[in-house]
N, C-alpha and C positions, 0 to 999 in steps of 0.2 A: 601402477603396479604391473601393468601388462605392456612392456616396451614394444614399440612397433617393429623393432629390428630383431626380435627374439628368433633364435634358430631352434626349431623344433625337430626337424627331420635330418636324417643322415644322408638322404638322397635328394638332390635338387630336382626341380621340375624339369629342367633340361635333361637330366639323366633318365628320368622316367620316360620322356619322349624318345630318347635314343633307344632305350630298351624296347619300347613298343615298335619303333621303326624297324629295328633289327629283326624282331619276331615276324612282322608282316613281310619283310623282304625275304626271309627264309621260307615262309609259307609259299610265296610266289615262286621261289626257285624250285620248290618241290612239285609245282604244278597246280597249286590251288587257284581256283578261279576268283575267289574272294576270301577275305579274312578280317576278323576284328580282334582287337587285343586291349586288355585293361591291365595296367600296372599300378600298384598301390602300395602305400606305406602308412602305418599308423602307430601311435604310441599312446599309453594311458596309465593312469594311476587309480587304484581302487583301495580304499581304506575302510575297514569295518571295526566298530567297537561294540562291546556289549557289557553293560554294567561297569563302565569306565575303563575296562581292560581292552587292549587291542586284540582282536580276533584274527583278522587277516590284513596283510599288506600285499598287494599285487601290482607289480609294474610289468607292463606289456610293451613289446615292440614287435610288430608284425610287418611282413611284406609279402607280396605275392604277384604273380603274373598269370592271367588267364587268357587262353587263346582259343578262338573258334575259327575253324577252317571249313570252307565250302568247296566242294568239287561238284560243280553244277548245282543240283538240288539235293546233294548229300552233305551232311553236316557232322563234324566231330569236334569235341571239346577236350581240353587238357589244361592242367595248371601246374605251377611249381612255385616254391618259395626260395629256390636257389637261383640267384641272378648271374651265376657264372655262365659264360658263353656256351659251354657244352651242355649244361643243364637246360638252358633256354632252348637250344636247338632240339634237344631230346623231347621237350614238351611240345614244340611245334610239330615234330615228326609223329609224336603219339596222336595228336589231334588229326593230322593228315591221314594216318593209317586207320583211325576210327572212321573217318569220313569215307574212306575207300570201300569199307565193308558195310556201310549202312544203306538202307533203302532210300530211294528218291522220295522227297517230300515237296510237293508243289508249292507249299507255303514257306519253305525255308529260304533264307537269303538275307542279305543286308537290307536295311531300310531304303526306301526310295530316296534318291539324292535330295529331292526338294523338301523332304521332311527334316533333314538334319539341321541342327542349330550351329551354324558356322560363325555366328557373331554373338557368342554368349555374353550376357551382362554380368557384372559383378554384383552378387546379392549379399555381400558382407557377411559371409558365413564362417569366417575364420577369426576366432578370438581366443588364442591359447591362454590357459590359466597357469601362470608361473607360481606354483605352490609346492613347498617342501612337504615331505611326508609328515614331519612333526606338526606342521601347521594344519594339515588335513586331519590328523588325529584329534587335534584340539577342537576343530570345527565339529567333528562327529560327536565328540564328548559333550560339547556345549548343547548340541541338538538333543541328545539323549537326556542330559541333565535337566533341560527345560521341560521335557516330558515328565520326568520324575517329580519335578517341583510343583506340578499342577495339583497333585493330591496324594496323600499317603496311600490311596487305593491303587495307584500305579505301582505295582509290586515287582514287575519284571519287564524284560524287554527282549525282543528278538534282534535288537541291535540297531545301530545307526550307521549310515554309509555316506562317504564322500567319494564321488567319481568324477574323473575328467578324462577326456580323450581328444586327440587331435589326429587328423589324417589328411592325406592328399592323394590324388590319383590322376592318371592320364588315360583317356579312352581314345583309341585310334582305329581306323579301318582303311581298307583299300580303295575307298571312294574319296580319299584325300581329306577325310574328317579327322581332326585332332582337337581334343578339348579336355579340360580338367580343371580342378580347383581344390583348394584346401578348405577344411571344415573342422568345427569343434562341437563337442557336446559335454555338458557338465550337469551334475545333479547332486542333491542332498536329500536323504530320506531317513526315516525312523519308524519303528514298529513297536509301540509300547503295549504292555499287557496290564489290564485292570482286574481287580478282584473285589467281590463282596461276598455276603453270606450265601448267595445263590450260585456262585461259581466264578469263572474267569472269562474275560473277553479280550480280544486283541483288535487293533486297527492300525492303520499306517497313513502316512502322508509323505509327499515329496515335492520338491521344487526342481525344475529343470530349465535350462536355457543354453543357448549357444554362447552367451556372454556371462562370465562368472559373476560380475558385479550386479547382474540383474536377478540372481538367485534370491529367494526369500531368505531372511535371516535364520540362522539355526534355531534361535529361540522361538520364532513364530512357527516354524515347521514342527518343532517338538511340542509346543503348547497345543497346537491344533490337533495333532495326532493323538495326544493324550485325551483331549476333550471328546474326540470321536470314540475312543475306546471306553471312556467312562460312561458315555451316553448309552452304550450297549448293555450295560450291566442289568441284571434281573430281567432279561428278555423272556418273553412268553411265546407260546405258540398261538396260531389262529385256527379257527375252523375254516374249512374250505368255503370259498365264496367267489363271487364275481364282483369286481369293484374297480374304480379308477386307480391307476398306478402312476406314481411320480418317480422317475429315475433321476437320481442326483447327477450332476454334470459329468463326473468321471465315467459313470456307467453309461450315460447318454452317448459319450464318445465311442463306447463299445458298440452301441447300436448303429452308429454311423459306419463303424468298421464292418458290421454285418451287411449293411447295404453295399458298401464298396466291394466286398467279396462277391455278393450276388450279382453285381453289375460289372464284374471283371470279365474280360474277354475269354480267359481260360475256362471259367465256369460256363459261359454262354455257348461257346462252340461245342463243348462237350454235352450240352443240354442238361447241365447239372445245376441249374438255377431256376428259381421260381420267376425270375425276371426275363426269361427267354421271350423274344418277340414283344417286348414292352415299350420300345421306342415310340414316343408320341402319345403314350397312354398315361392316364392319371395314376400315380402310384403313391402319392402323399396327399395330405389335405391341401386345399388350394391356397392356403396362406403360407405354405412352406416353400422355401428356395434352398437348394444346396449349391453353395458357391465354392469353386475351386480356383486357387491362384498359386501357380508355381513360383511366382516372382516376388513374393513378399520379402523385403530385406530382413535378414536374420531369422526368417521363419524356420521353425523346426522341420517343416515339411517342404522346404523350398529347394529348388534345383534349377539351373538354367537349361538342363536337358535331362532326359531319362537315361536308363542304363544302356540304351542303344545309341545315344547321341541325338535322339529325336526331341525337338522342342515341345514343351507342354503347351497347354491352351488355358488361358484365363477365361473361365466360362461359368455359366449356371448349368450344372449337370441336371438339376431338377429346377424347373421354373414354374412357380405357382402350381406346384403339385405334379407337373407333367415331366416325365423322364425324357430329356433331350439328348442324352449321350451316354456312352459306356466308357469304361476304362480299358483301353486297348493298347497292346504292344503291336509291333509290326507283324509278328507271327499270328496272334489271335485275330488281328484285323483282317489279314488275308484269309484266314479260315472262315471268317464271317462275310467276306466280300466287301470289306470296308477299308478305311484308312486308319493308320495309327493315330491315337490321340496323345501320344507321348507319355503313356502311363506304364511303360515297362518298369516295374519296381513299385507300382501302387499309386495311390492318390497323392495330391499335393495340398496341404493346408485346407482340407475339406471342411467347410463350415456350414452348419445348419442355421437358417435365419427364418424368422416368422414376421409377417406383417401385423400379427396380432399381439406381439410382445409389447408390454407396457413398461413405463418407467419404473414402477415399483416391483417388477417381477424378479427380485432377487430370490434366494432360496426360501426365505420366510414368506415372501409374497406368493411364491408358487405353492407353498404349503397351504396358504389361505385359499388359493384357487382350487386346490385339490379338495378342500372342504372335508370330505370323509372318504378315506381310502388308505392306500399303502404307499409310504415313502420307502423306496428301496435304496440302500446305501452299500450293499455288498452282494456279489453274485459268485456262485461257484459252479463248476461243471461246464461241459461243452455241449449242451443240449440244443444245438442249432442244426436243422436239416435244411440245407440250401436248395435242395431239389423241390421239396414241398413247401418250404417256408416255415415249417413247424418249429416253435421256439418253446423250450421248457428248461428252466435252470433253477438250481437251489438259490435261495435268497435269504437275506436278513435286512432289517431296517426298522421302521417305526410305524405304528398304527396312528392314524390321524382322524380326529373327529372335530367338527366345528372349526376347521382351519387351524387347529392346534395339535401338536404332538401329544399323544396320551401315554404311550409306553413303547419300549423296544420290543421287537419280535424277531424270532429266529426259527430255524428248522421248518421253513416253508418253501414252496416253489411258486414261481410266476410262469404262466404259460399262455400261449396264444399262437397266432400265425403272423409272421413278419408282414405279410400283405396287410392284415388288419391293423397291426401295431403302427405301421407307417401312416396308413390312411386315418387312423384315429388319434393322431397327435393333435391335441387341442390347444397346447400352449408350449412355447419355448422360453425358458428363463433368460434373463440377461446376466446370470451368474456364470459367465463363460469360463471354462478351463481349456487348456490345451493338453492333449494326450497324444504324443507322437505327431502324426500328420492330420489329426482330427481335432475340430474345435466345436464345442457345444456348450450350451447352458443346460439346465435341468429340463427334462421332457415330461410333459403330462399326457398320459395315454388314457383315453376314455373307455376303460373297461378291459380287464384281463382276468384270467382265472388264477386265483391264489389258492394253492393247495396246502392244506394244513392237517390238523387232527380230525 
């Protein structure tokens, strides 16, 4: 269904390279000491249905050129979506003029030449989905219909969506670096609403992949989303207490995101992270390893190089609980007196692993390990203070006793400090999910404050 010779883009890779070359050449002619340019093109389709009826159909086709110009240690940026020669030259000149009037910054400049990925590997990231709009509508309708079919208590829906996008880009700079690749992203999602005598509850689920044939079936996505919504009916409040908390796998990926933000160079050099000066120190339980791999074939967080052309590093960012590295761009690394880790743009396929994980540690097994405490399945709000590590978010989920779910709960908060949360991870489930560039199973935390009535 996906022919290998499909033509997805209006601009060839060669044309993108020509545009980047012309922009860099013009920057040099103006007097720039260095410059970097990215030229990109993308297209996509998004179809949403609600209660069988089509709500939105969006087709997108975007292109853009971004140019960064350096005059010594001064930097200017500009962009354009017009690829006509006068417009491109105008963008370069705008970046040059901005650089002329900015202050010197000792950390500004292109990456060190030896950090650039000059021989990028093919990570198999491009699998276009040849799908007509009518077919996408039918898939979304099947997904939503499967949710309604689970129970008459599924009475409404926020809709189902089918999404596909393809893009390609070229990144080049005046250090003779030129690289680029094509990529795809596809997803299928639905958000059903359940009702009983006590009120209404919603939940959602989705499947995403770079390869359309690897998406979960619309029926399985709809069925699971509906069962999640039904399980939340007749939710109760809890009284405030301190107890173990189990984050289900999608929310655990969010905790990994909190760690990546705190360990990012931008937060560290600004002294806006509780992980400042934490290299070589224990920040997790000693059974925990955080593994990063930029080079997983078809990985949702894979890339042969970062947004600056710097190669990433396959590594354990945390090894047996000890923080061994940060997530650094060229600029943030210089601010810290270090070298780039190739993380301009974020982490790659960051996975949490535990030497204590057992064969039976699926979600049901993790609930049994929780024994008595809170299973959290939804979080709201943005209550994370990266400077102090304080963490407090609205939550809902299920109260567990004796290793079995007793009843759903809502209108509560879970609170603690990320330092303690990470150190108090006692188990990692093997029920892994992928959310963006993060990979995690459910995480069992030995003690958090649960705020309620």
